N, C-alpha and C positions, 0 to 999 in steps of 0.2 A: 497557594497557585497550585502545588500538588494535591491538594485535598479536593480540588474543584475537576483536576483531570481524573482523580480517580474517582469520582463521582459520575463524571460524564462516561468513563470507560465502561462502569458498571450499569447505568442505562444502557448504554449501545448494546452491553452483551445479554441485557433480558429481551430485548426486542427479537421478534423471529426472523430468522432466515431469509433473506429476499423481501422484508419490511424494514429492518431495521435501520436502515439510514432515513426512509422517508418519515417514518414516525420519529427519529431524531431530530429530523429537519423540521416539522410540525413542532415538534417542543420547542425549540431553539427559536422560530418564527414567533410563538405565544410569549417566548419569556424575552423577547428581544426588545418589545417595548420598556422595560426597564433597566436596561445598557444602556451605557453612556454614549456617545457619538463617537467620542475616540474608539471605544472598542469596537462600536460596529464597522468601524473603517478599518481597523489596524488588523482585525481576523482576516478578512477577506483578501486585503492586500498580503500579508504574510503568508496565505495559503497560495497566491499566485506565484508569489517569489520561491517558494519550497518547489511548486511543480518545475518552475523554469528551471532552479538549478538542478533539481532532479533530473531533468530533460537532457540538460549538459553534461551531469556526471555518469548518463547511460552511455554518452558519445566517449567521453574520456574516463579514466579509472575513478571510480569512488564509489560512494553508495546511491546509485542512483535510485534503484528502485524502490526502496524505503521512503525517501524522500518525494518523490511521485503518491505513493500511498500516501503516506501523512499528510502533503498538499492537497491532495483529492478529499482525503477526509474530513480536512479543517472545511475545505471550499462545500463538502456536501450540506455542512450545517447550513449553509447560506443560498444554497441554489438545488430547488428540486429537482430538476434536471440532471446534476452530477448524482444528486441521491439514487435517483431511479435507475443510474447505470451503474453505480454502486450494489446495489442490491441484486440488479441482473447480474454483473462481475462476480459477485460472491457466491449466487447459485452456481452459476458453471466452476468458477473455481473449487467449490465444496466437491462437484461431481469428478473434476479430475483428479485432486487429489485422495479422493475416495478409490478411484479406479486404481489412482497408482498404489493405494497402500494395500488394496487387494492383490495386486501382482506381486507387490514386495512381500506380502506375507504368504505367497503362494508358490514362490518360485524357488529355484536351487540356490544353494549358497555359490557357484560357478557362477550364474547369471549374475547373482548381486554383485560378486568381485567384480565381473566384467564391466556392468555399469559403473559402479564406484572409479575403477582403474578410467574409463571414457570420461568419465566427469573431471577427474583430476587430471588427466592430459587436456582435455579442453580450457580447463582454467588456467592451467600452466600456460598454453598457447596462447591466451588473451592476455596474460600478464606481460607475455614475452612480446606480443603484439604492440600492446598499450607503452611499453618500455621503449621499444623500438621506436614508434610513434612519438614518444617525446621526446627522448634523450639523444635520440640518431637522426632525427629528420633535418 
């Protein structure tokens, strides 16, 4: 199982940004003929369940975004529309992260510390709000 996942990850990493999910979807579409009916049914259902649980965890405290990303990546193996959306999202996120990295590298220590303090305060406020919502409601 883990060897299969490692191999899938390697193949996905080899792809060109903006095209890798579509190429991966096509490879899986060709290989799907050899898969069992059980596997062809279980993986998309698991992907949808992960998406739904991730969305619930985005509302309540929990690992929502990683579950949404994992469910979407699994679904992108079976849906060309989801694969195209992930390719578009990857390009946009790379642009945002590159800008943030450039800003971080070229800004002062005071500004970096201010950003870290603001992030810590926001996470603390979110944790307090979640605690208040769950236990004090």
